One Martini backbone bead per residue (centre of mass of N, CA, C, O) as a GRO file, in nm:
protein
  320
    1UNK     BB    1  -2.499   2.870  -2.136
    2UNK     BB    2  -2.513   2.935  -1.798
    3UNK     BB    3  -2.590   3.252  -1.607
    4UNK     BB    4  -2.768   3.083  -1.393
    5UNK     BB    5  -2.929   2.965  -1.092
    6UNK     BB    6  -3.182   2.732  -1.066
    7UNK     BB    7  -3.473   2.640  -0.891
    8UNK     BB    8  -3.584   2.325  -0.861
    9UNK     BB    9  -3.931   2.227  -0.791
   10UNK     BB   10  -4.143   2.002  -0.708
   11UNK     BB   11  -4.439   1.894  -0.708
   12UNK     BB   12  -4.689   1.894  -0.489
   13UNK     BB   13  -4.949   1.702  -0.332
   14UNK     BB   14  -5.073   1.950  -0.128
   15UNK     BB   15  -5.242   2.153  -0.274
   16UNK     BB   16  -5.374   2.458  -0.377
   17UNK     BB   17  -5.713   2.573  -0.368
   18UNK     BB   18  -6.044   2.706  -0.368
   19UNK     BB   19  -6.088   2.523  -0.093
   20UNK     BB   20  -5.881   2.649   0.055
   21UNK     BB   21  -5.730   2.722   0.389
   22UNK     BB   22  -5.537   3.009   0.479
   23UNK     BB   23  -5.250   3.070   0.689
   24UNK     BB   24  -5.058   3.357   0.802
   25UNK     BB   25  -4.711   3.389   0.929
   26UNK     BB   26  -4.502   3.672   0.991
   27UNK     BB   27  -4.323   3.855   0.814
   28UNK     BB   28  -4.334   4.082   0.559
   29UNK     BB   29  -4.333   3.861   0.338
   30UNK     BB   30  -4.625   3.768   0.390
   31UNK     BB   31  -4.764   4.011   0.255
   32UNK     BB   32  -4.690   3.932  -0.030
   33UNK     BB   33  -4.855   3.669  -0.033
   34UNK     BB   34  -5.124   3.788   0.044
   35UNK     BB   35  -5.163   3.970  -0.202
   36UNK     BB   36  -5.181   3.725  -0.406
   37UNK     BB   37  -5.417   3.583  -0.271
   38UNK     BB   38  -5.615   3.819  -0.292
   39UNK     BB   39  -5.607   3.872  -0.596
   40UNK     BB   40  -5.702   3.545  -0.642
   41UNK     BB   41  -5.924   3.471  -0.418
   42UNK     BB   42  -5.827   3.333  -0.173
   43UNK     BB   43  -5.846   3.171   0.127
   44UNK     BB   44  -5.737   3.418   0.376
   45UNK     BB   45  -5.526   3.469   0.671
   46UNK     BB   46  -5.324   3.738   0.845
   47UNK     BB   47  -5.175   3.818   1.111
   48UNK     BB   48  -5.322   3.849   1.412
   49UNK     BB   49  -5.040   4.018   1.531
   50UNK     BB   50  -4.897   4.084   1.298
   51UNK     BB   51  -4.589   4.142   1.241
   52UNK     BB   52  -4.345   3.876   1.253
   53UNK     BB   53  -3.996   3.760   1.312
   54UNK     BB   54  -3.997   3.538   1.540
   55UNK     BB   55  -4.065   3.233   1.660
   56UNK     BB   56  -4.182   3.307   1.948
   57UNK     BB   57  -4.402   3.503   1.847
   58UNK     BB   58  -4.550   3.296   1.669
   59UNK     BB   59  -4.607   3.099   1.886
   60UNK     BB   60  -4.778   3.285   2.061
   61UNK     BB   61  -4.996   3.357   1.844
   62UNK     BB   62  -5.096   3.068   1.801
   63UNK     BB   63  -5.170   3.007   2.086
   64UNK     BB   64  -5.379   3.231   2.128
   65UNK     BB   65  -5.571   3.115   1.899
   66UNK     BB   66  -5.620   2.826   2.002
   67UNK     BB   67  -5.718   2.929   2.306
   68UNK     BB   68  -5.853   3.207   2.307
   69UNK     BB   69  -5.732   3.452   2.411
   70UNK     BB   70  -5.813   3.705   2.665
   71UNK     BB   71  -5.773   4.025   2.649
   72UNK     BB   72  -5.661   4.261   2.890
   73UNK     BB   73  -5.542   4.517   3.071
   74UNK     BB   74  -5.308   4.318   3.184
   75UNK     BB   75  -5.178   4.271   2.876
   76UNK     BB   76  -5.124   4.582   2.870
   77UNK     BB   77  -4.989   4.906   2.779
   78UNK     BB   78  -4.860   5.230   2.856
   79UNK     BB   79  -4.721   5.443   2.579
   80UNK     BB   80  -4.739   5.752   2.486
   81UNK     BB   81  -5.066   5.727   2.505
   82UNK     BB   82  -5.049   5.413   2.437
   83UNK     BB   83  -5.197   5.119   2.369
   84UNK     BB   84  -5.028   4.801   2.421
   85UNK     BB   85  -4.865   4.502   2.281
   86UNK     BB   86  -4.579   4.285   2.306
   87UNK     BB   87  -4.728   4.061   2.110
   88UNK     BB   88  -4.743   4.299   1.896
   89UNK     BB   89  -4.774   4.503   1.671
   90UNK     BB   90  -4.826   4.846   1.608
   91UNK     BB   91  -5.118   4.831   1.492
   92UNK     BB   92  -5.162   4.743   1.803
   93UNK     BB   93  -5.278   5.059   1.869
   94UNK     BB   94  -5.415   5.299   2.111
   95UNK     BB   95  -5.582   5.557   2.298
   96UNK     BB   96  -5.796   5.316   2.315
   97UNK     BB   97  -5.855   5.043   2.508
   98UNK     BB   98  -6.112   4.921   2.383
   99UNK     BB   99  -6.018   4.915   2.088
  100UNK     BB  100  -5.770   4.729   2.117
  101UNK     BB  101  -5.912   4.484   2.261
  102UNK     BB  102  -6.114   4.432   2.026
  103UNK     BB  103  -5.908   4.383   1.805
  104UNK     BB  104  -5.740   4.155   1.932
  105UNK     BB  105  -5.988   3.953   1.993
  106UNK     BB  106  -6.105   3.936   1.705
  107UNK     BB  107  -5.857   3.815   1.565
  108UNK     BB  108  -5.846   3.564   1.741
  109UNK     BB  109  -6.125   3.451   1.681
  110UNK     BB  110  -6.101   3.430   1.373
  111UNK     BB  111  -5.843   3.255   1.361
  112UNK     BB  112  -5.936   3.010   1.517
  113UNK     BB  113  -6.138   2.909   1.299
  114UNK     BB  114  -5.928   2.890   1.062
  115UNK     BB  115  -5.736   2.687   1.194
  116UNK     BB  116  -5.949   2.455   1.233
  117UNK     BB  117  -5.985   2.456   0.890
  118UNK     BB  118  -5.717   2.439   0.776
  119UNK     BB  119  -5.494   2.335   0.523
  120UNK     BB  120  -5.287   2.589   0.539
  121UNK     BB  121  -4.966   2.686   0.700
  122UNK     BB  122  -4.780   2.989   0.675
  123UNK     BB  123  -4.426   3.033   0.783
  124UNK     BB  124  -4.233   3.322   0.835
  125UNK     BB  125  -3.893   3.364   0.895
  126UNK     BB  126  -3.662   3.629   0.985
  127UNK     BB  127  -3.543   3.591   1.289
  128UNK     BB  128  -3.321   3.516   1.585
  129UNK     BB  129  -3.362   3.785   1.696
  130UNK     BB  130  -3.415   3.917   2.030
  131UNK     BB  131  -3.635   4.075   2.288
  132UNK     BB  132  -3.595   4.140   2.636
  133UNK     BB  133  -3.802   4.224   2.895
  134UNK     BB  134  -3.676   4.308   3.190
  135UNK     BB  135  -3.932   4.332   3.383
  136UNK     BB  136  -4.043   4.023   3.283
  137UNK     BB  137  -3.852   3.827   3.116
  138UNK     BB  138  -3.972   3.866   2.816
  139UNK     BB  139  -4.050   3.806   2.503
  140UNK     BB  140  -4.088   4.006   2.221
  141UNK     BB  141  -4.233   4.124   1.915
  142UNK     BB  142  -4.226   4.436   2.009
  143UNK     BB  143  -4.096   4.758   2.122
  144UNK     BB  144  -4.246   5.031   2.046
  145UNK     BB  145  -4.014   5.249   2.110
  146UNK     BB  146  -3.897   5.172   2.359
  147UNK     BB  147  -3.654   5.188   2.550
  148UNK     BB  148  -3.358   5.011   2.496
  149UNK     BB  149  -3.281   4.970   2.817
  150UNK     BB  150  -3.541   4.758   2.850
  151UNK     BB  151  -3.360   4.570   2.679
  152UNK     BB  152  -3.250   4.241   2.560
  153UNK     BB  153  -3.029   4.113   2.338
  154UNK     BB  154  -3.084   3.801   2.152
  155UNK     BB  155  -2.981   3.471   2.047
  156UNK     BB  156  -3.119   3.204   1.930
  157UNK     BB  157  -3.098   2.891   1.947
  158UNK     BB  158  -3.137   2.610   1.779
  159UNK     BB  159  -3.292   2.464   2.008
  160UNK     BB  160  -3.500   2.687   2.060
  161UNK     BB  161  -3.617   2.688   1.771
  162UNK     BB  162  -3.694   2.388   1.759
  163UNK     BB  163  -3.882   2.387   1.994
  164UNK     BB  164  -4.080   2.600   1.888
  165UNK     BB  165  -4.160   2.457   1.626
  166UNK     BB  166  -4.259   2.198   1.756
  167UNK     BB  167  -4.488   2.332   1.914
  168UNK     BB  168  -4.640   2.446   1.678
  169UNK     BB  169  -4.696   2.169   1.541
  170UNK     BB  170  -4.839   2.033   1.778
  171UNK     BB  171  -5.068   2.228   1.817
  172UNK     BB  172  -5.185   2.206   1.535
  173UNK     BB  173  -5.224   1.892   1.531
  174UNK     BB  174  -5.429   1.894   1.769
  175UNK     BB  175  -5.631   2.104   1.638
  176UNK     BB  176  -5.529   2.023   1.324
  177UNK     BB  177  -5.459   1.732   1.146
  178UNK     BB  178  -5.490   1.850   0.829
  179UNK     BB  179  -5.266   2.036   0.838
  180UNK     BB  180  -5.031   2.215   0.637
  181UNK     BB  181  -4.688   2.310   0.706
  182UNK     BB  182  -4.518   2.607   0.592
  183UNK     BB  183  -4.186   2.686   0.557
  184UNK     BB  184  -3.994   2.991   0.569
  185UNK     BB  185  -3.732   3.218   0.476
  186UNK     BB  186  -3.669   3.534   0.469
  187UNK     BB  187  -3.526   3.754   0.214
  188UNK     BB  188  -3.480   3.951   0.417
  189UNK     BB  189  -3.246   4.187   0.533
  190UNK     BB  190  -3.100   4.220   0.875
  191UNK     BB  191  -2.867   4.469   0.895
  192UNK     BB  192  -2.903   4.596   1.182
  193UNK     BB  193  -2.748   4.343   1.307
  194UNK     BB  194  -2.561   4.264   1.086
  195UNK     BB  195  -2.408   4.071   0.859
  196UNK     BB  196  -2.313   3.823   1.031
  197UNK     BB  197  -2.577   3.815   1.204
  198UNK     BB  198  -2.771   3.749   0.967
  199UNK     BB  199  -2.641   3.486   0.875
  200UNK     BB  200  -2.668   3.344   1.142
  201UNK     BB  201  -2.975   3.366   1.169
  202UNK     BB  202  -3.050   3.213   0.910
  203UNK     BB  203  -2.906   2.954   0.971
  204UNK     BB  204  -3.064   2.877   1.232
  205UNK     BB  205  -3.333   2.856   1.099
  206UNK     BB  206  -3.267   2.640   0.882
  207UNK     BB  207  -3.174   2.425   1.079
  208UNK     BB  208  -3.439   2.396   1.248
  209UNK     BB  209  -3.626   2.323   1.017
  210UNK     BB  210  -3.475   2.070   0.923
  211UNK     BB  211  -3.544   1.908   1.197
  212UNK     BB  212  -3.891   1.921   1.148
  213UNK     BB  213  -3.914   1.773   0.886
  214UNK     BB  214  -4.138   1.532   0.688
  215UNK     BB  215  -4.325   1.567   0.417
  216UNK     BB  216  -4.641   1.544   0.536
  217UNK     BB  217  -4.691   1.828   0.729
  218UNK     BB  218  -4.403   1.935   0.674
  219UNK     BB  219  -4.253   2.223   0.511
  220UNK     BB  220  -4.040   2.371   0.239
  221UNK     BB  221  -3.973   2.710   0.114
  222UNK     BB  222  -3.720   2.879  -0.091
  223UNK     BB  223  -3.702   3.194  -0.070
  224UNK     BB  224  -3.413   3.265   0.027
  225UNK     BB  225  -3.274   3.097  -0.215
  226UNK     BB  226  -3.386   3.242  -0.453
  227UNK     BB  227  -3.263   3.520  -0.383
  228UNK     BB  228  -2.950   3.431  -0.329
  229UNK     BB  229  -2.912   3.197  -0.586
  230UNK     BB  230  -3.081   3.322  -0.834
  231UNK     BB  231  -3.092   3.633  -0.840
  232UNK     BB  232  -2.835   3.771  -0.708
  233UNK     BB  233  -2.933   4.102  -0.734
  234UNK     BB  234  -2.985   4.439  -0.684
  235UNK     BB  235  -3.221   4.469  -0.895
  236UNK     BB  236  -3.413   4.288  -0.671
  237UNK     BB  237  -3.419   4.561  -0.508
  238UNK     BB  238  -3.480   4.793  -0.319
  239UNK     BB  239  -3.348   5.094  -0.229
  240UNK     BB  240  -3.250   4.962   0.055
  241UNK     BB  241  -3.124   4.658  -0.006
  242UNK     BB  242  -3.339   4.445   0.159
  243UNK     BB  243  -3.590   4.435  -0.019
  244UNK     BB  244  -3.789   4.294  -0.230
  245UNK     BB  245  -3.900   4.345  -0.523
  246UNK     BB  246  -4.153   4.300  -0.738
  247UNK     BB  247  -4.006   4.112  -0.925
  248UNK     BB  248  -3.908   3.913  -0.703
  249UNK     BB  249  -4.187   3.845  -0.587
  250UNK     BB  250  -4.316   3.739  -0.851
  251UNK     BB  251  -4.114   3.513  -0.891
  252UNK     BB  252  -4.163   3.360  -0.626
  253UNK     BB  253  -4.466   3.324  -0.674
  254UNK     BB  254  -4.439   3.147  -0.931
  255UNK     BB  255  -4.295   2.916  -0.797
  256UNK     BB  256  -4.520   2.862  -0.585
  257UNK     BB  257  -4.736   2.801  -0.784
  258UNK     BB  258  -4.589   2.564  -0.925
  259UNK     BB  259  -4.579   2.392  -0.648
  260UNK     BB  260  -4.866   2.482  -0.453
  261UNK     BB  261  -5.071   2.499  -0.703
  262UNK     BB  262  -5.322   2.382  -0.859
  263UNK     BB  263  -5.368   2.345  -1.199
  264UNK     BB  264  -5.695   2.362  -1.180
  265UNK     BB  265  -5.667   2.685  -1.083
  266UNK     BB  266  -5.554   2.860  -1.325
  267UNK     BB  267  -5.808   2.954  -1.480
  268UNK     BB  268  -5.925   3.109  -1.236
  269UNK     BB  269  -5.691   3.296  -1.205
  270UNK     BB  270  -5.722   3.423  -1.476
  271UNK     BB  271  -6.012   3.533  -1.437
  272UNK     BB  272  -5.953   3.709  -1.198
  273UNK     BB  273  -5.723   3.883  -1.317
  274UNK     BB  274  -5.906   3.998  -1.538
  275UNK     BB  275  -6.111   4.142  -1.342
  276UNK     BB  276  -5.910   4.314  -1.194
  277UNK     BB  277  -5.807   4.477  -1.440
  278UNK     BB  278  -6.084   4.591  -1.501
  279UNK     BB  279  -6.143   4.737  -1.228
  280UNK     BB  280  -5.875   4.927  -1.288
  281UNK     BB  281  -6.019   5.073  -1.507
  282UNK     BB  282  -5.992   5.392  -1.668
  283UNK     BB  283  -6.199   5.607  -1.807
  284UNK     BB  284  -6.262   5.879  -2.000
  285UNK     BB  285  -6.590   5.794  -2.027
  286UNK     BB  286  -6.817   5.680  -1.787
  287UNK     BB  287  -7.102   5.743  -1.981
  288UNK     BB  288  -7.048   5.573  -2.210
  289UNK     BB  289  -7.153   5.313  -2.406
  290UNK     BB  290  -6.888   5.156  -2.399
  291UNK     BB  291  -6.856   5.141  -2.094
  292UNK     BB  292  -7.128   5.015  -2.020
  293UNK     BB  293  -7.064   4.752  -2.176
  294UNK     BB  294  -6.816   4.677  -2.019
  295UNK     BB  295  -6.972   4.654  -1.736
  296UNK     BB  296  -7.170   4.432  -1.823
  297UNK     BB  297  -6.967   4.215  -1.887
  298UNK     BB  298  -6.828   4.216  -1.614
  299UNK     BB  299  -7.076   4.133  -1.446
  300UNK     BB  300  -7.100   3.855  -1.591
  301UNK     BB  301  -6.828   3.744  -1.505
  302UNK     BB  302  -6.879   3.761  -1.203
  303UNK     BB  303  -7.141   3.598  -1.180
  304UNK     BB  304  -7.018   3.336  -1.303
  305UNK     BB  305  -6.799   3.291  -1.090
  306UNK     BB  306  -6.966   3.318  -0.810
  307UNK     BB  307  -7.140   3.062  -0.871
  308UNK     BB  308  -6.896   2.865  -0.866
  309UNK     BB  309  -6.748   3.066  -0.632
  310UNK     BB  310  -6.892   3.199  -0.356
  311UNK     BB  311  -6.636   3.326  -0.193
  312UNK     BB  312  -6.613   3.519  -0.407
  313UNK     BB  313  -6.519   3.876  -0.417
  314UNK     BB  314  -6.622   4.206  -0.552
  315UNK     BB  315  -6.690   4.485  -0.371
  316UNK     BB  316  -6.674   4.710  -0.625
  317UNK     BB  317  -6.945   4.554  -0.716
  318UNK     BB  318  -7.286   4.536  -0.717
  319UNK     BB  319  -7.335   4.225  -0.816
  320UNK     BB  320  -7.172   4.123  -0.526
   0.00000   0.00000   0.00000
């Protein structure tokens, strides 16, 4: 007797390996994926504009990076003594105007180069609800705690989302025809919008994604469905009952690994994981002979791995 519904996904043909270059965009669930890619030392960059929740914000960010938009003082504004960009997350804010412009433009320039050579671009959509800045009549990526009455809240239509996603795909294909684009809907529940409103939002995102998939260059990974239909229990949420907890994130990652990561990379992943755990080891006596021998063996493991895969780095060990 089955007591839960498992989502079975066939292995993809265009899998990720240690030669792959990965770009991630989207909501806070993107950071969970990035953390796993970083742990296993895959080549990836994430969120050039910080965490982004809705399709138009992600579209604008990708466009900025592809055209290498140069942000100047005319593109940012000052609020509560902070310089900020309404196209960016709050981590892109500073009391120093030069500092924030340097950060914004350096992230764009770096991501431009990575998108150009990317093998996989992973886009996580969080919500279809958006905020329009009344002064400019433009949709923003983040309100930065500016007074609520300066914005108008709207729900993107399915057609608007579809148009935005088509533009993302078209721009990426023109800039890098080899990139595979993976869409997913974030399993994070946006209940500040309301229960029905969150359901409607996720449905709109799913419908629009369905319209633009071709399974040749555009694909879908069911993060949302795994959370809602497979796990479907509050024990898989953090205390806020909105965000997947570590158990849920690891479960979704393992399904992603089995679907989208080449089996030939599993042994290397195991090696990297073993080294990472060893690096986290805290000895009782760090000057003991036993610990020094442990470190010597660890350095040899790192040296052997980095000779085979030069882009892998363990920055907290002197040997690399």
